[in-house]
Structure formats: structure tokens, C-alpha cells
C-alpha positions in Angstrom: -4.3 18.7 15.2 -4.1 22.5 13.8 -2.0 23.1 11.2 1.3 23.9 11.0 2.1 27.8 11.2 5.2 27.7 8.8 6.1 25.4 6.1 9.0 25.6 4.1 9.1 23.7 0.3 12.7 22.8 -2.2 12.9 27.0 -0.9 16.4 28.1 -2.6 17.3 31.7 -2.9 20.4 32.6 -5.7 22.3 36.0 -6.0 23.5 35.3 -9.9 26.4 32.0 -9.3 26.0 31.9 -5.7 23.8 29.8 -4.3 22.4 31.5 -0.8 19.8 28.9 0.3 19.5 25.9 -1.4 16.5 23.5 -1.1 15.1 24.3 2.4 12.4 22.6 3.3 10.6 22.1 6.7 7.7 22.0 9.1 6.8 23.9 12.0 3.7 23.5 14.5 2.1 26.3 16.7 3.4 27.3 19.8 6.6 25.6 18.8 10.4 27.4 19.4 12.6 26.5 16.4 16.5 26.9 16.7 17.9 27.8 13.2 21.7 27.7 13.6 24.9 27.2 11.0 27.6 29.6 10.4 28.2 33.2 9.0 26.9 32.6 5.4 25.3 29.6 5.9 21.4 31.1 4.8 19.7 32.0 8.2 19.8 35.6 7.4 18.5 34.7 3.8 15.9 32.8 5.5 14.4 35.0 7.3 14.2 38.2 4.8 12.4 35.6 2.8 10.2 34.8 6.0 9.8 38.1 7.1 8.1 38.8 3.2 12.1 41.2 2.1 12.8 38.9 0.2 11.6 36.7 -3.2 13.0 33.0 -3.4 14.3 32.4 -7.4 12.0 28.8 -6.7 10.4 27.0 -3.9 7.7 28.5 -1.4 6.9 29.6 2.0 3.7 29.7 3.5 3.1 30.9 6.8 -0.8 30.3 8.8 -1.8 30.0 5.2 -0.7 32.9 3.4 2.6 32.3 1.1 5.2 35.1 1.5 5.0 35.9 -1.7 1.8 36.1 -3.3 0.5 37.7 0.0 2.9 40.2 1.2 0.6 42.5 2.9 -0.9 39.5 4.6 2.6 38.2 5.9 3.6 41.7 7.2 0.6 41.5 9.9 1.7 37.5 9.8 5.4 38.1 11.6 6.7 39.9 14.0 10.9 40.4 12.7 13.3 41.8 16.0 16.9 42.1 13.7 19.9 41.5 16.6 20.1 45.6 16.8 16.6 47.7 15.4 16.9 51.2 15.8 15.5 53.8 17.8 14.7 57.6 17.9 16.4 59.8 20.9 14.2 62.1 22.9 11.5 59.6 22.7 10.1 57.4 25.7 9.1 53.6 25.5 6.0 54.5 25.4 5.6 56.8 22.9 8.5 54.2 20.4 5.6 51.8 20.9 2.8 54.1 20.1 4.8 55.3 17.1 5.0 51.7 15.8 1.3 51.4 16.7 0.4 53.8 14.3 2.4 52.8 11.6 0.6 48.9 12.1 -2.9 51.9 11.3 -4.1 50.5 15.1 -6.6 53.1 16.3 -5.7 55.3 19.2 -7.3 53.9 21.8 -6.9 50.3 20.6 -3.3 51.2 20.7 -2.6 52.5 24.0 -4.8 49.1 25.8 -2.3 47.1 23.5 0.2 48.7 24.1 -0.5 48.7 28.2 -0.3 44.3 27.0 2.4 43.5 25.0 4.5 45.9 27.6 2.7 43.7 30.5 4.0 40.9 28.4 7.2 41.7 27.8 8.3 43.1 31.7 8.9 46.2 30.4 6.1 49.1 32.0 8.2 50.0 35.1 10.2 52.1 32.5 7.3 53.5 30.3 8.6 56.7 30.6 12.0 56.5 30.2 14.0 57.9 27.0 14.9 54.9 25.1 18.4 56.3 25.1 18.8 55.6 28.9 18.5 51.8 28.9 20.0 49.0 29.6 20.9 46.5 26.4 19.1 44.2 27.9 15.8 46.9 29.0 16.1 47.5 25.0 15.8 43.9 24.1 12.5 43.5 26.3 11.4 46.9 25.2 12.1 45.3 20.8 9.9 42.2 22.2 7.1 44.3 22.4 7.0 46.2 19.7 7.4 42.8 17.9 4.4 41.8 19.5 2.2 44.8 18.7 0.7 43.3 16.2 -0.4 40.7 17.5 1.7 38.1 15.1 1.2 34.5 14.8 5.1 33.7 14.6 8.0 35.9 15.9 11.4 35.7 14.6 13.9 36.7 17.0 17.8 37.4 15.4 20.1 36.9 18.4 18.0 38.3 21.3 20.8 37.0 24.1 23.7 38.5 22.9 24.6 41.4 25.4 22.9 40.1 27.9 24.3 39.7 31.0 23.2 35.7 32.5 20.4 38.0 34.8 19.0 39.5 31.9 19.5 36.4 29.9 17.7 33.8 31.9 15.0 36.6 31.9 14.8 36.6 28.2 14.7 32.5 28.4 11.7 32.4 30.8 10.5 35.1 28.5 10.3 32.9 25.1 8.8 30.5 26.9 6.0 32.5 28.1 5.3 33.0 24.7 5.0 29.7 23.6 3.1 28.8 26.0 0.7 31.5 24.4 0.1 30.2 21.4 2.9 32.0 19.8 5.1 30.0 17.0 9.0 31.5 17.0 12.1 31.5 15.3 15.0 31.6 17.3 18.8 32.6 16.4 21.1 32.6 18.6 25.0 31.4 18.6 24.6 30.5 22.3 24.1 26.8 21.5 23.8 26.2 24.7 21.1 28.3 25.8 19.1 28.2 22.6 19.4 24.4 23.4 17.3 25.0 26.5 14.3 26.4 24.9 14.0 24.6 21.5 11.6 22.4 20.6 13.3 21.9 16.6 16.5 23.6 15.6 17.4 23.5 11.8 21.2 23.4 11.1 22.3 25.2 8.2 25.7 25.0 6.0 26.6 25.9 2.8 22.5 27.4 2.2 21.7 24.0 3.1 19.8 22.5 5.7 21.9 19.6 7.2 19.6 18.6 10.9 16.1 19.1 11.3 14.3 17.8 14.1 14.1 17.4 18.5 17.6 17.9 19.7 17.0 14.2 20.6 16.5 13.0 17.1 19.6 14.7 15.5 21.7 13.6 18.6 20.0 9.7 18.1 21.1 10.4 13.9 24.5 12.0 14.6 25.8 9.8 16.8 28.1 7.0 15.9 30.8 7.7 17.7 29.8 8.5 21.4 31.9 10.1 24.4 32.6 8.1 27.1 34.7 8.8 30.2 35.9 7.1 32.8 37.2 8.9 35.7 40.4 7.3 37.8 41.1 6.5 41.8 44.1 8.3 41.3 46.0 10.2 38.4 49.2 7.6 38.4 47.8 5.0 36.7 46.2 7.6 33.5 48.1 6.2 31.4 48.5 2.9 31.6 44.3 3.4 31.8 44.6 4.7 28.3 46.8 2.8 26.4 44.4 -0.6 27.9 41.4 1.8 26.2 43.6 2.4 22.6 43.6 -1.5 22.8 40.0 -1.9 23.5 38.8 0.6 21.2 41.9 1.1 18.4 44.7 2.9 17.2 40.8 5.3 15.3 40.1 6.1 19.0 40.3 9.7 19.8 41.9 9.4 23.7 42.2 12.8 25.4 43.9 12.4 29.2 43.2 15.0 32.2 45.7 14.2 34.7 44.5 17.3 36.5 41.0 15.6 36.9 42.6 11.8 36.6 40.0 11.2 34.0 40.6 9.5 30.3 37.6 10.7 27.5 37.8 8.9 24.5 35.2 9.1 21.0 34.3 5.7 19.3 32.0 3.7 18.1 31.4 0.7 20.8 28.5 -1.3 21.8 27.0 -2.0 25.4 28.7 -5.8 25.4 32.4 -3.8 24.3 31.8 -0.7 27.3 30.8 -3.8 29.6 33.8 -5.8 28.2 37.0 -2.8 28.5 35.3 -1.7 31.7 35.8 -5.5 33.4 39.4 -4.7 31.5 40.1 -1.6 33.0 38.9 -2.9 36.6 40.8 -6.3 35.9 43.8 -4.4 35.4 43.8 -2.0 38.9 43.7 1.1 37.2 41.3 2.6 39.8 37.8 3.0 37.1 35.6 4.9 40.2 33.1 6.6 37.0 32.2 5.2 34.0 30.2 7.0 31.7 28.4 7.8 28.2 29.0 11.7 27.9 25.4 12.8 26.4 25.9 15.2 23.4 24.8 18.6 23.8 23.7 21.3 21.1 27.5 22.3 20.8 28.5 19.2 20.1 25.9 18.0 17.7 26.8 21.5 15.8 29.9 20.1 15.8 29.8 17.5 14.3 27.1 18.4 12.1 30.4 21.1 10.6 32.9 18.2 11.0 31.1 16.3 8.2 30.9 19.5 6.5 34.5 20.1 6.3 35.3 16.2 5.2 32.5 16.1 2.5 33.5 18.0 -0.8 31.4 21.6 -1.0 28.9 21.4 -3.3 28.7 22.4 -7.2 27.5 25.0 -8.2 23.4 24.9 -8.0 22.5 25.2 -11.8 24.5 22.2 -12.2 22.7 19.9 -9.8 18.9 18.8 -9.5 16.7 20.2 -6.3 16.7 17.2 -4.5 14.9 17.4 -0.8 15.8 18.2 2.4 17.6 15.8 4.2 
């Protein structure tokens, strides 16, 4: 197996008394897509800036393809392709001219530059508008040009900040397919997004940052197993007439702490509780015996949004962390 492309070890960044990133340790393999998510101020931008060589950590380390993000800053610029959520461009510049400008900035020879521009435009799907001015392109087209620019110097890892924001449904699907193609080509991607259902469709790994600390990391399935202490169960009734009786029966079996929500319009009762398979079997038998008319009884799988909300609920229930200077540097969870 090839060595991991990205390794961070106890990565920490402080601004005076503010700890923006606290003890981040993770590993990402080649060709994988990492979804980096968290609320505003969670430390995502700080992480990106360190990995892109734009900020120095207070302590800890990060390597990309074996190059240290601090000691090998010049090499990091070659290894990382970064596309911010909003990238600048010059008016009165055509797409091909724009890419040629950045190719020259990377000191690519003219002939090699022309070949490379053709290749990245083909990959990003912007060949058809290579001669159009950037300012007249739709937002989705500009995002494709941004991907092409990010690929110009053939980086090992792509960091894409909110690549799907502002796209219409068709363009969002096309962007998702493009990112999956890039991963299949061997590129490693770090993607931030607030569109969590979309992110869950493409990510091999998910990292959830809150208050600068890594609160969950792994495949979505691994994180779900860790967090699914209270599963969501949905009971579909034949008729809404018995919905109050069903809710009362569920409360007697599950307990007063069960989070029960009844939807008469759907004839559905949903509840969240910690139950074994036998507990659920007993509850279903009771619902049938009482004649409330359950037509479906199922556990609703958690998705990335549920996972994120579960992490946030845990975080809100825990006390705020003490200033970093008063604490040790324990490992990431």
C-alpha cells in the first residue's frame, strides 16, 4: 500500500489566547475524499491555511506526500491545489487566457502550458467555453474554470472550499460527478461544504471540527456506529385516528425520556430511544395487540446531517473548553 498523502499530528494554532485549532491528528490516503465540516469558527479555514502553507502552526506538524507544511513550504505550493469559495478573476480575460496566466505563474514552459491547459479544461468540462470571457460565465461555469485552474500544476491534493455552494441542481450533480472522477484519477480531495447530504454522497472520510477540536473522524458508517446510542424509529399507522394511542403506548414501553413526535397528517409516530432488538420486537407486538394498526415499523438510518447535529448536541451539553494554556495536548478522539 502507498503511504498516506496527508498526515497531521497534534496540529495546533493559537492567536494570542484564542485557540483556533486544537490538537488535530488525522490521516488521509491517496484517492480519498475527506469531508471537512463544522460550524462557523470551528477551525476549518485555519486547517486549510496551514495545509496550503499560508499559516504556520503554533505546534504540531502536517505533511503532504512526505513534505512538511512548514519546512518545505515551497514544495507544498506544488503539492497543493486550493480553490477558495470565491476566487478572483480579471475582466476582459478569456478562459484560456486566464489559465495561461496562472500556468505562467507556475513557470510552466509555453508549449507544456498549452498542452496542460487543454488537459485540465477537458477534465473540468470547460473546453466548450474556452474562448468566452470569464465575467459572462454562469456561476457553475466559473466553478469549473476554478477546478481547471486548481489542477494546472498537477497537485497531489486538492482543497476545495464550498465547491457546490450557489450551484443549481444540475450543476451540483455535475460537480459531484467531477469530484468523484478526480478521486478515481488518484487525486486526494479535502472538501468543505454546508450542503451535508451532497457531501455524504462523495466522501470516503468525514472530519467534524467543533471549537477547534476534532470531534469525529472516520467513514460515515464508523461515526454513525459511535454516535447511534439513541436510534430513530418510525411507526407508520394505517389510520391517524389511533395516533394518540400509539404515542401513549410507545411512551409506556420506552419511557418518559423518549423523544416522541406524532404527525397526524402522515399518520406516523417517530421516537428516539436506546433499545435492543428484543425491546423493539416487544413494542411492535404490543402495538399489534392493542389494535393501533401499525403498517410499518422501521429504524430510520442516520445521515450526515443527523451525525453533525448529534455531535453538536453533545458539544453544547459539555462545558466550554478551558484556555489552551491551562490544558495539556491530548490526542484527537
